[in-house]
C-alpha positions, 0 to 999 in steps of 0.5 A: 032440679040440681041444675037450677041451683045457682052456684052463688046460692049453694049456702042458702038455708030457708031456716036456721035448722035446715041444711044448706041447699048445696049440702042437700044436693051433695047428700043426694049424690052420696046416697046414690054412691052408697047404693052402688057401694052396697051392690059392688062391695056388699056394704056401705062405708059412709064417708062424708066428703066435702061438697063440690064448690059449684053447681056444675060439679054437683050435677056432674057428681050426681049424674055419675052416681046415677049412671053407675046405679042405673047400670047396676040395676039394669045388669043385676042378676037374680043373685044380686037381688038376693044379696044381703047388704047389711 
């Protein structure tokens, strides 16, 4: 889905109250990174970093975060599942 976003349309908003398409894509990546932080550090310190400028950069960031999260889930121990990440 992210690869379908044209770089020149990342600022597209279907309605004035909506987030821009690029910001939505970036938010998805940041959420995955937050889950990795929750696993690794026990909590999340959300930092809204600036959005990448191109679709390729957005896709790369998303894939990096998704791969990291998949690794954590696949290698999670029983103790990991019991941790309180609050």
